[in-house]
MIDOSE-1310 file (N, C-alpha, C; in nm, 2 decimals, decimal comma, always signed):
residues 214
mkli	+4,26/+5,84/-23,22/+4,17/+5,93/-23,14/+4,26/+6,03/-23,07; +4,22/+6,16/-23,08/+4,29/+6,27/-23,02/+4,22/+6,31/-22,89; +4,30/+6,33/-22,79/+4,25/+6,39/-22,66/+4,33/+6,52/-22,64; +4,26/+6,63/-22,65/+4,33/+6,76/-22,63/+4,29/+6,81/-22,49
inlk	+4,40/+6,83/-22,41/+4,37/+6,88/-22,27/+4,42/+7,02/-22,26; +4,32/+7,11/-22,24/+4,35/+7,26/-22,24/+4,36/+7,30/-22,09; +4,47/+7,34/-22,05/+4,50/+7,38/-21,91/+4,44/+7,52/-21,88; +4,40/+7,60/-21,98/+4,35/+7,73/-21,96/+4,44/+7,81/-21,87
tyka	+4,39/+7,89/-21,78/+4,47/+7,96/-21,68/+4,44/+7,91/-21,54; +4,39/+7,79/-21,53/+4,36/+7,73/-21,40/+4,49/+7,73/-21,31; +4,48/+7,75/-21,18/+4,59/+7,74/-21,09/+4,65/+7,60/-21,10; +4,56/+7,50/-21,11/+4,60/+7,36/-21,11/+4,67/+7,32/-21,24
gtnq	+4,67/+7,42/-21,34/+4,74/+7,39/-21,46/+4,84/+7,49/-21,50; +4,90/+7,56/-21,39/+5,00/+7,66/-21,41/+5,13/+7,62/-21,35; +5,24/+7,66/-21,42/+5,38/+7,64/-21,38/+5,41/+7,49/-21,35; +5,45/+7,46/-21,22/+5,49/+7,33/-21,19/+5,37/+7,23/-21,20
naie	+5,25/+7,28/-21,17/+5,13/+7,19/-21,19/+5,11/+7,15/-21,33; +5,14/+7,24/-21,43/+5,13/+7,21/-21,57/+5,23/+7,10/-21,61; +5,35/+7,11/-21,55/+5,46/+7,01/-21,58/+5,41/+6,87/-21,53; +5,35/+6,87/-21,41/+5,31/+6,74/-21,35/+5,20/+6,68/-21,43
iakt	+5,11/+6,76/-21,49/+5,00/+6,70/-21,57/+5,07/+6,65/-21,70; +5,17/+6,73/-21,75/+5,23/+6,68/-21,88/+5,31/+6,55/-21,85; +5,37/+6,53/-21,74/+5,43/+6,41/-21,70/+5,33/+6,29/-21,69; +5,22/+6,32/-21,64/+5,11/+6,22/-21,63/+5,07/+6,18/-21,77
ieki	+5,05/+6,28/-21,85/+5,01/+6,25/-21,99/+5,11/+6,16/-22,06; +5,24/+6,19/-22,04/+5,35/+6,12/-22,10/+5,34/+5,97/-22,05; +5,32/+5,95/-21,93/+5,31/+5,81/-21,87/+5,19/+5,74/-21,93; +5,07/+5,80/-21,94/+4,96/+5,74/-22,00/+4,97/+5,71/-22,15
qqet	+5,04/+5,81/-22,21/+5,06/+5,80/-22,36/+5,13/+5,67/-22,40; +5,21/+5,62/-22,31/+5,29/+5,50/-22,34/+5,20/+5,37/-22,33; +5,08/+5,39/-22,27/+4,99/+5,28/-22,24/+4,87/+5,28/-22,33; +4,86/+5,37/-22,43/+4,74/+5,38/-22,51/+4,77/+5,42/-22,65
daei	+4,68/+5,39/-22,74/+4,70/+5,43/-22,88/+4,65/+5,57/-22,91; +4,58/+5,63/-22,81/+4,53/+5,76/-22,83/+4,64/+5,86/-22,83; +4,63/+5,97/-22,90/+4,72/+6,08/-22,90/+4,68/+6,19/-22,81; +4,75/+6,21/-22,70/+4,71/+6,31/-22,60/+4,80/+6,43/-22,61
iicp	+4,74/+6,55/-22,62/+4,81/+6,67/-22,64/+4,77/+6,77/-22,53; +4,87/+6,84/-22,48/+4,85/+6,94/-22,37/+4,85/+7,08/-22,43; +4,76/+7,16/-22,38/+4,76/+7,30/-22,42/+4,79/+7,39/-22,30; +4,91/+7,42/-22,27/+4,94/+7,50/-22,15/+4,94/+7,65/-22,19
qptd	+4,96/+7,73/-22,08/+4,98/+7,88/-22,11/+5,12/+7,89/-22,18; +5,13/+8,00/-22,26/+5,26/+8,02/-22,33/+5,38/+8,02/-22,25; +5,37/+8,07/-22,12/+5,49/+8,07/-22,03/+5,53/+7,94/-21,99; +5,45/+7,84/-22,01/+5,49/+7,70/-21,96/+5,53/+7,61/-22,07
iqki	+5,52/+7,65/-22,20/+5,55/+7,56/-22,31/+5,69/+7,51/-22,30; +5,79/+7,60/-22,29/+5,93/+7,56/-22,29/+5,96/+7,47/-22,18; +5,91/+7,49/-22,06/+5,95/+7,41/-21,95/+5,89/+7,27/-21,97; +5,77/+7,26/-22,02/+5,71/+7,13/-22,05/+5,79/+7,06/-22,16
neqt	+5,83/+7,13/-22,26/+5,90/+7,07/-22,37/+6,04/+7,02/-22,32; +6,10/+7,09/-22,23/+6,23/+7,05/-22,18/+6,23/+6,93/-22,09; +6,11/+6,91/-22,02/+6,10/+6,81/-21,91/+6,02/+6,69/-21,95; +5,95/+6,69/-22,06/+5,87/+6,58/-22,10/+5,87/+6,56/-22,26
ntpi	+5,81/+6,45/-22,30/+5,80/+6,43/-22,45/+5,65/+6,45/-22,49; +5,57/+6,51/-22,40/+5,43/+6,53/-22,43/+5,41/+6,63/-22,54; +5,33/+6,59/-22,64/+5,30/+6,69/-22,75/+5,23/+6,81/-22,69; +5,27/+6,93/-22,74/+5,23/+7,06/-22,69/+5,17/+7,14/-22,80
yaqh	+5,05/+7,19/-22,77/+4,99/+7,29/-22,86/+4,97/+7,42/-22,78; +4,99/+7,54/-22,84/+4,96/+7,66/-22,78/+4,81/+7,68/-22,77; +4,77/+7,76/-22,67/+4,63/+7,79/-22,65/+4,58/+7,89/-22,75; +4,68/+7,97/-22,81/+4,64/+8,08/-22,90/+4,76/+8,13/-22,97
idpi	+4,75/+8,18/-23,09/+4,85/+8,26/-23,15/+4,79/+8,38/-23,22; +4,86/+8,49/-23,23/+4,81/+8,60/-23,30/+4,86/+8,60/-23,44; +4,79/+8,65/-23,54/+4,83/+8,66/-23,68/+4,93/+8,77/-23,70; +5,04/+8,77/-23,64/+5,14/+8,88/-23,65/+5,28/+8,82/-23,69
nygs	+5,37/+8,92/-23,73/+5,50/+8,89/-23,75/+5,59/+8,95/-23,65; +5,72/+8,93/-23,65/+5,81/+9,00/-23,56/+5,79/+9,15/-23,57; +5,79/+9,22/-23,46/+5,78/+9,36/-23,47/+5,71/+9,42/-23,34; +5,65/+9,53/-23,36/+5,58/+9,61/-23,25/+5,44/+9,56/-23,22
ntgh	+5,44/+9,45/-23,14/+5,31/+9,39/-23,11/+5,30/+9,35/-22,97; +5,32/+9,45/-22,88/+5,31/+9,43/-22,74/+5,19/+9,36/-22,69; +5,21/+9,25/-22,61/+5,10/+9,18/-22,55/+5,04/+9,07/-22,64; +5,09/+9,06/-22,77/+5,04/+8,96/-22,86/+5,13/+8,83/-22,84
ilpe	+5,08/+8,72/-22,90/+5,15/+8,59/-22,90/+5,20/+8,56/-23,04; +5,34/+8,57/-23,05/+5,40/+8,55/-23,18/+5,41/+8,40/-23,21; +5,36/+8,36/-23,33/+5,37/+8,22/-23,37/+5,51/+8,16/-23,36; +5,61/+8,24/-23,41/+5,75/+8,18/-23,40/+5,79/+8,16/-23,26
avkq	+5,74/+8,24/-23,16/+5,78/+8,22/-23,03/+5,73/+8,09/-22,97; +5,61/+8,05/-22,99/+5,56/+7,93/-22,94/+5,62/+7,81/-23,01; +5,65/+7,83/-23,14/+5,72/+7,72/-23,21/+5,86/+7,69/-23,16; +5,93/+7,80/-23,13/+6,07/+7,79/-23,08/+6,07/+7,74/-22,94
agat	+5,96/+7,76/-22,86/+5,95/+7,71/-22,72/+5,92/+7,57/-22,72; +5,87/+7,51/-22,83/+5,84/+7,37/-22,83/+5,71/+7,32/-22,87; +5,62/+7,42/-22,90/+5,48/+7,38/-22,95/+5,49/+7,32/-23,09; +5,40/+7,23/-23,11/+5,39/+7,17/-23,25/+5,26/+7,20/-23,31
gtli	+5,18/+7,27/-23,24/+5,05/+7,31/-23,30/+4,98/+7,42/-23,21; +4,86/+7,46/-23,25/+4,80/+7,56/-23,17/+4,64/+7,56/-23,19; +4,58/+7,60/-23,08/+4,43/+7,63/-23,10/+4,42/+7,76/-23,16; +4,31/+7,79/-23,23/+4,28/+7,92/-23,29/+4,13/+7,94/-23,27
nhse	+4,10/+8,06/-23,22/+3,96/+8,10/-23,20/+3,88/+8,02/-23,09; +3,95/+7,99/-22,98/+3,87/+7,93/-22,87/+3,77/+8,03/-22,83; +3,66/+7,98/-22,77/+3,54/+8,07/-22,74/+3,58/+8,17/-22,63; +3,69/+8,15/-22,56/+3,74/+8,24/-22,46/+3,85/+8,34/-22,52
knlt	+3,87/+8,32/-22,65/+3,97/+8,41/-22,72/+3,93/+8,42/-22,86; +3,81/+8,48/-22,88/+3,75/+8,49/-23,02/+3,83/+8,57/-23,11; +3,83/+8,53/-23,24/+3,89/+8,61/-23,35/+3,78/+8,63/-23,45; +3,80/+8,73/-23,54/+3,72/+8,74/-23,66/+3,76/+8,63/-23,76
lkqi	+3,67/+8,61/-23,86/+3,70/+8,51/-23,96/+3,83/+8,54/-24,03; +3,85/+8,67/-24,06/+3,97/+8,72/-24,12/+4,09/+8,69/-24,04; +4,08/+8,72/-23,91/+4,20/+8,69/-23,82/+4,22/+8,54/-23,81; +4,11/+8,46/-23,81/+4,13/+8,32/-23,80/+4,21/+8,27/-23,92
akan	+4,17/+8,32/-24,04/+4,23/+8,28/-24,17/+4,38/+8,32/-24,16; +4,41/+8,44/-24,11/+4,55/+8,48/-24,11/+4,63/+8,40/-24,01; +4,57/+8,37/-23,89/+4,64/+8,29/-23,79/+4,67/+8,15/-23,84; +4,57/+8,09/-23,91/+4,59/+7,96/-23,96/+4,70/+7,96/-24,07
krak	+4,70/+8,06/-24,15/+4,80/+8,07/-24,26/+4,94/+8,08/-24,19; +4,95/+8,17/-24,09/+5,08/+8,19/-24,03/+5,13/+8,06/-23,96; +5,04/+7,99/-23,90/+5,08/+7,86/-23,83/+5,12/+7,76/-23,93; +5,05/+7,75/-24,04/+5,09/+7,65/-24,15/+5,22/+7,68/-24,21
kldl	+5,26/+7,81/-24,22/+5,39/+7,85/-24,27/+5,50/+7,80/-24,18; +5,47/+7,79/-24,06/+5,57/+7,74/-23,96/+5,56/+7,59/-23,93; +5,47/+7,52/-24,00/+5,45/+7,38/-23,98/+5,39/+7,35/-23,84; +5,31/+7,44/-23,79/+5,23/+7,42/-23,67/+5,10/+7,36/-23,71
ktii	+5,06/+7,26/-23,64/+4,92/+7,20/-23,66/+4,82/+7,30/-23,61; +4,70/+7,30/-23,67/+4,60/+7,39/-23,62/+4,47/+7,33/-23,59; +4,41/+7,37/-23,48/+4,27/+7,33/-23,45/+4,19/+7,46/-23,44; +4,10/+7,48/-23,53/+4,02/+7,60/-23,53/+3,89/+7,57/-23,45
ctnn	+3,87/+7,64/-23,34/+3,75/+7,62/-23,26/+3,63/+7,70/-23,31; +3,51/+7,63/-23,31/+3,39/+7,70/-23,36/+3,28/+7,68/-23,26; +3,17/+7,75/-23,27/+3,06/+7,74/-23,18/+2,93/+7,70/-23,25; +2,93/+7,69/-23,38/+2,80/+7,65/-23,45/+2,84/+7,58/-23,58
vqtt	+2,74/+7,52/-23,65/+2,77/+7,45/-23,77/+2,81/+7,54/-23,88; +2,75/+7,66/-23,89/+2,78/+7,76/-24,00/+2,93/+7,80/-23,99; +2,98/+7,83/-23,87/+3,12/+7,86/-23,85/+3,21/+7,75/-23,88; +3,16/+7,63/-23,84/+3,24/+7,51/-23,87/+3,26/+7,49/-24,02
kaas	+3,16/+7,51/-24,09/+3,17/+7,50/-24,24/+3,27/+7,60/-24,30; +3,26/+7,72/-24,25/+3,35/+7,83/-24,29/+3,49/+7,80/-24,25; +3,51/+7,75/-24,13/+3,65/+7,72/-24,08/+3,71/+7,61/-24,16; +3,63/+7,51/-24,19/+3,69/+7,39/-24,26/+3,74/+7,43/-24,40
klnp	+3,69/+7,53/-24,46/+3,74/+7,57/-24,59/+3,88/+7,64/-24,58; +3,92/+7,67/-24,46/+4,06/+7,72/-24,44/+4,16/+7,62/-24,44; +4,12/+7,49/-24,44/+4,21/+7,37/-24,44/+4,30/+7,36/-24,31; +4,24/+7,38/-24,19/+4,32/+7,35/-24,07/+4,33/+7,20/-24,06
dyva	+4,40/+7,16/-23,96/+4,42/+7,01/-23,94/+4,29/+6,95/-23,88; +4,23/+7,03/-23,79/+4,10/+6,99/-23,73/+4,01/+7,12/-23,70; +3,88/+7,09/-23,70/+3,79/+7,19/-23,65/+3,73/+7,13/-23,52; +3,72/+7,21/-23,42/+3,67/+7,17/-23,29/+3,54/+7,24/-23,26
iepp	+3,43/+7,17/-23,26/+3,30/+7,23/-23,23/+3,27/+7,23/-23,07; +3,25/+7,34/-23,02/+3,23/+7,36/-22,87/+3,12/+7,46/-22,84; +3,00/+7,42/-22,82/+2,89/+7,52/-22,78/+2,93/+7,59/-22,65; +2,95/+7,72/-22,66/+3,01/+7,79/-22,54/+2,93/+7,78/-22,41
elig	+2,79/+7,76/-22,43/+2,71/+7,75/-22,31/+2,73/+7,62/-22,23; +2,80/+7,53/-22,29/+2,82/+7,40/-22,23/+2,96/+7,39/-22,17; +3,05/+7,48/-22,21/+3,19/+7,47/-22,17/+3,20/+7,49/-22,02; +3,28/+7,40/-21,96/+3,29/+7,40/-21,81/+3,18/+7,35/-21,73
gdis	+3,07/+7,30/-21,80/+2,96/+7,25/-21,73/+2,96/+7,11/-21,70; +2,85/+7,05/-21,65/+2,84/+6,91/-21,61/+2,77/+6,83/-21,71; +2,72/+6,89/-21,82/+2,65/+6,81/-21,92/+2,73/+6,82/-22,05; +2,76/+6,70/-22,10/+2,85/+6,69/-22,22/+2,77/+6,73/-22,35
vtka	+2,84/+6,79/-22,44/+2,78/+6,82/-22,57/+2,72/+6,70/-22,64; +2,78/+6,58/-22,61/+2,73/+6,46/-22,67/+2,59/+6,42/-22,62; +2,56/+6,47/-22,51/+2,42/+6,44/-22,45/+2,33/+6,56/-22,48; +2,38/+6,68/-22,46/+2,30/+6,80/-22,47/+2,27/+6,84/-22,61
dpei	+2,36/+6,82/-22,71/+2,34/+6,86/-22,84/+2,42/+6,77/-22,94; +2,38/+6,64/-22,94/+2,46/+6,55/-23,04/+2,44/+6,59/-23,18; +2,33/+6,66/-23,21/+2,31/+6,70/-23,35/+2,41/+6,79/-23,40; +2,46/+6,88/-23,32/+2,56/+6,98/-23,36/+2,69/+6,91/-23,40
ieks	+2,72/+6,80/-23,34/+2,84/+6,72/-23,38/+2,82/+6,65/-23,51; +2,70/+6,59/-23,53/+2,67/+6,52/-23,66/+2,67/+6,62/-23,77; +2,60/+6,73/-23,75/+2,59/+6,83/-23,86/+2,73/+6,89/-23,89; +2,81/+6,91/-23,79/+2,95/+6,96/-23,81/+3,03/+6,87/-23,90
vens	+3,01/+6,74/-23,87/+3,08/+6,63/-23,95/+3,03/+6,64/-24,09; +2,90/+6,65/-24,11/+2,84/+6,65/-24,24/+2,88/+6,77/-24,32; +2,91/+6,88/-24,26/+2,93/+7,01/-24,33/+3,08/+7,05/-24,33; +3,17/+6,96/-24,29/+3,31/+6,99/-24,28/+3,39/+6,90/-24,37
ttpi	+3,49/+6,96/-24,44/+3,58/+6,88/-24,52/+3,71/+6,85/-24,44; +3,70/+6,90/-24,31/+3,82/+6,88/-24,22/+3,77/+6,79/-24,11; +3,86/+6,70/-24,05/+3,82/+6,62/-23,94/+3,77/+6,70/-23,82; +3,67/+6,65/-23,75/+3,60/+6,72/-23,64/+3,64/+6,67/-23,51
lcga	+3,67/+6,76/-23,42/+3,68/+6,73/-23,27/+3,56/+6,79/-23,21; +3,53/+6,75/-23,08/+3,43/+6,82/-23,01/+3,46/+6,83/-22,86; +3,40/+6,93/-22,80/+3,43/+6,95/-22,66/+3,31/+7,03/-22,60; +3,32/+7,05/-22,47/+3,22/+7,12/-22,38/+3,15/+7,02/-22,30
gvst	+3,19/+7,01/-22,17/+3,13/+6,92/-22,07/+3,17/+6,78/-22,08; +3,27/+6,75/-22,17/+3,31/+6,61/-22,19/+3,40/+6,57/-22,07; +3,36/+6,46/-22,00/+3,43/+6,42/-21,88/+3,43/+6,27/-21,85; +3,36/+6,19/-21,93/+3,36/+6,05/-21,90/+3,40/+5,97/-22,03
gedv	+3,42/+5,84/-22,01/+3,45/+5,75/-22,12/+3,33/+5,74/-22,21; +3,21/+5,74/-22,16/+3,09/+5,73/-22,24/+3,08/+5,85/-22,33; +3,12/+5,97/-22,27/+3,11/+6,09/-22,35/+3,21/+6,08/-22,47; +3,32/+6,03/-22,45/+3,42/+6,02/-22,56/+3,37/+5,91/-22,66
kkai	+3,33/+5,80/-22,61/+3,27/+5,70/-22,70/+3,16/+5,75/-22,79; +3,07/+5,83/-22,73/+2,96/+5,88/-22,80/+3,01/+5,98/-22,91; +3,11/+6,06/-22,87/+3,16/+6,16/-22,97/+3,22/+6,09/-23,09; +3,29/+5,98/-23,07/+3,35/+5,90/-23,18/+3,23/+5,84/-23,26
elga	+3,13/+5,79/-23,20/+3,02/+5,73/-23,27/+2,94/+5,84/-23,36; +2,94/+5,96/-23,31/+2,88/+6,07/-23,38/+2,96/+6,12/-23,50; +3,09/+6,07/-23,51/+3,17/+6,11/-23,62/+3,29/+6,19/-23,59; +3,31/+6,23/-23,46/+3,42/+6,31/-23,42/+3,55/+6,22/-23,42
egvl	+3,66/+6,28/-23,43/+3,79/+6,20/-23,43/+3,86/+6,23/-23,30; +3,80/+6,30/-23,21/+3,86/+6,32/-23,08/+3,79/+6,43/-23,00; +3,84/+6,46/-22,88/+3,77/+6,55/-22,79/+3,86/+6,65/-22,73; +3,81/+6,76/-22,69/+3,88/+6,86/-22,61/+3,82/+6,86/-22,47
vasg	+3,91/+6,87/-22,37/+3,86/+6,87/-22,23/+3,95/+6,98/-22,16; +3,90/+7,02/-22,05/+3,98/+7,12/-21,96/+3,95/+7,09/-21,82; +3,84/+7,15/-21,76/+3,82/+7,13/-21,62/+3,80/+6,99/-21,58; +3,74/+6,91/-21,67/+3,72/+6,76/-21,64/+3,85/+6,69/-21,60
vvkt	+3,96/+6,74/-21,64/+4,09/+6,69/-21,60/+4,17/+6,78/-21,51; +4,18/+6,90/-21,55/+4,27/+7,00/-21,48/+4,22/+7,02/-21,33; +4,09/+7,03/-21,31/+4,04/+7,07/-21,18/+4,01/+6,95/-21,09; +4,04/+6,83/-21,14/+4,01/+6,72/-21,05/+4,13/+6,69/-20,96
knpe	+4,10/+6,62/-20,85/+4,20/+6,59/-20,75/+4,31/+6,49/-20,81; +4,26/+6,41/-20,91/+4,35/+6,31/-20,96/+4,35/+6,31/-21,12; +4,43/+6,40/-21,18/+4,42/+6,41/-21,33/+4,45/+6,27/-21,40; +4,54/+6,19/-21,34/+4,57/+6,06/-21,41/+4,44/+5,98/-21,41
kaiq	+4,37/+5,97/-21,31/+4,25/+5,89/-21,30/+4,15/+5,95/-21,40; +4,14/+6,08/-21,41/+4,04/+6,15/-21,49/+4,07/+6,12/-21,64; +4,20/+6,12/-21,68/+4,24/+6,09/-21,82/+4,21/+5,94/-21,85; +4,24/+5,85/-21,76/+4,21/+5,71/-21,78/+4,07/+5,68/-21,79
klls	+3,99/+5,76/-21,72/+3,84/+5,75/-21,73/+3,79/+5,79/-21,87; +3,85/+5,90/-21,92/+3,81/+5,94/-22,05/+3,84/+5,84/-22,16; +3,95/+5,77/-22,14/+4,00/+5,67/-22,24/+3,94/+5,53/-22,22; +3,86/+5,51/-22,12/+3,83/+5,38/-22,07/+3,73/+5,30/-22,17
ki	+3,66/+5,38/-22,26/+3,56/+5,31/-22,34/+3,61/+5,30/-22,49; +3,73/+5,34/-22,52/+3,78/+5,33/-22,66/+3,89/+5,23/-22,67
């Protein structure tokens, strides 16, 4: 089971706070069979890599090569900083299907694992044909909310699993062990979370809660 923790640009997930969450993940990782991956801001990847053994995925990469690309995120840069994978097309950083395909190809060339995020079954089906490592279905209207996709729209998970040749992850509102258990029962191989961990007073307790039913 994969647990992807996206720190986004929350203050509680920036700089030293990101390192502390990574250290917490490292501690919990030693006590569970789940694979827990952190997705920090690009400026924090190297520091986390130097101070912990927590697996790191970038939040985003751009389908570019070395050159004149001011403001873009170079795949080689996150790889060299210590990332072993990347999210692509998060709902807060949308790409066109053509850009998604290029970013996935660039990542694969560098042996970076890829999780392509989608918002509906049709996009999930198209994304799976690009052969990423995972496709993550996240209805954008539920992201950051109090209601889990496993309760609000379980059908979108089931249909994503049915229409994908790639393993499915799911996210949006996931915050409890029951949410994670239900996601697995619906056919997902893991979940993506953010505010349910990062914005809590006790991230360690929040992560343990997510893993409590598996």
